[in-house]
N, C-alpha and C positions, 0 to 999 in steps of 0.2 A: 329020589331024596330029596329034591327042590323043592319035592308037593308035601313033604311032610316040613321041612324045614319053615314052608310057609304058612303052613299047617298052624305050628309051634308059635310061629310069629305072630299070627291072629290070634290066638288062643291066649298071649302072653298081653297084648295089646289090650284086649276085652277084658282080661281080669285087673290090669292097669287102670283101665275106665272106670270099673265097675268098683276100685277100691277108691277111688279119688273121690267118687260122687257120691256115697254114702255119709251118710251121717254118725256120726262117733256118741256112742251110747255112755254116760256116766256110768264110770267106775265102783264110785262108794256107794255100796247097797245100805249102809246104816239113812234110818231112816229118821233117826231123832236129830231137830233143829236148833239151833243155837240159835237164842233169842237177838233179833238185826239191833244194832247199836242204834239210837237217833242218830241222826244227820246232825252235822256240824252246825249251828243255826250263822244264817248267813249273817254278817255286822251289818246292823242296822245303818242309815245313810244317815253321815255324817249331820250334826245340828250346826246351823251356822249361828253361834255365839251372838254376833251381831243382826239375827235379822229385826228384830225390832228398830233397832234403831237405823239401820238402814232404812226402813220403810218409816222411819220419821223424817228422816233427810229426804226421802223422795216427796214425801206429805211436806216438810213444813222448810225445807232448804232450797230446793232443786230447782224451782223454777229460778230462783235469783243468781246462785251459785251455780247453776248447771251440775250435770249428770258427771262431769269428771271435775265438780270442782274448781273451774278456772275464772268462775266468777266473770268480770268484764262490764260492759256495758249493757242493762239491762233498763224495759221500758215499766214501773210500775205506777200506778195509778195517775197515768196520762205524764208519769214526771221523768225523763231520762237520767240513772241513777249508777254511779262509776260500782260496783262489787268487789270486794274484797276476792282475791282466790286465795283458798284454804293449802294451794301447793307452792306457795310466794314465802318469801324468807319470815316476814312479820307474821305469818300465822306458825310456820315453824318455831321462830324463836318464843312464841308466847308458851306461858307455861299451861298445865291442864287446866289450872285454875283459873289463870288470864280465861280461855277461852271458856270454861264453864260460865264466866262470870259476864263475859260477852253475850254468850246464848240467852243468859240470864235475863241479863237487864236490857238489850241491845246496846247498842252503840250508834252514834251519828244517825244514818237512814238504815238502821239494822232494828228491824223489829224486838222488844222485850217478846221471850216463850216459857217464863216464870207461870201464867196461866195456863198456856198448851203445855208444857212437860214436865213432867216431873223431875227433882233432883238427880234420880237415878236414872232417868231417860239421857239428861241432858251428861250426865256422865256417861253411857254409854255413847252419847253423839259422840263426844269429847273422842274418844277411845275409838269410835271409826272414822271419826277424820285423821287422826294419825294414822291409822293402816292402813286406809282405802288411799287418800290423798296425799300420806306424807312419809309411807313406807316405814312407818314404825309400828312395831308389836304391838 
């Protein structure tokens, strides 16, 4: 009796291991395929609307006003000058038109950029200053 129980147990274990290792075959025998739906396009990388202004700032303003717009003492043409912070109250209180006028025509030791930047580039630069350094939308 013990021999029969042992044999049945071995058979049961063998069947169980065979069943667990078999790969399933598909039960759908229909050969027609539906057209694959196109993959949803991934969203395009967001475009920086201020990219040109950012580049213009880096090229024309950063040397004096600094990467963070903090200004300070800067040596220009072997002359030490105090450059205004774009984060300070006086810059924040200026209207957009006033900032554009300063950038266009210069002021004190700041050079004029009317011959280097278009009016649109200056307007974009004002928007960049407002957003990046003053936290305004």
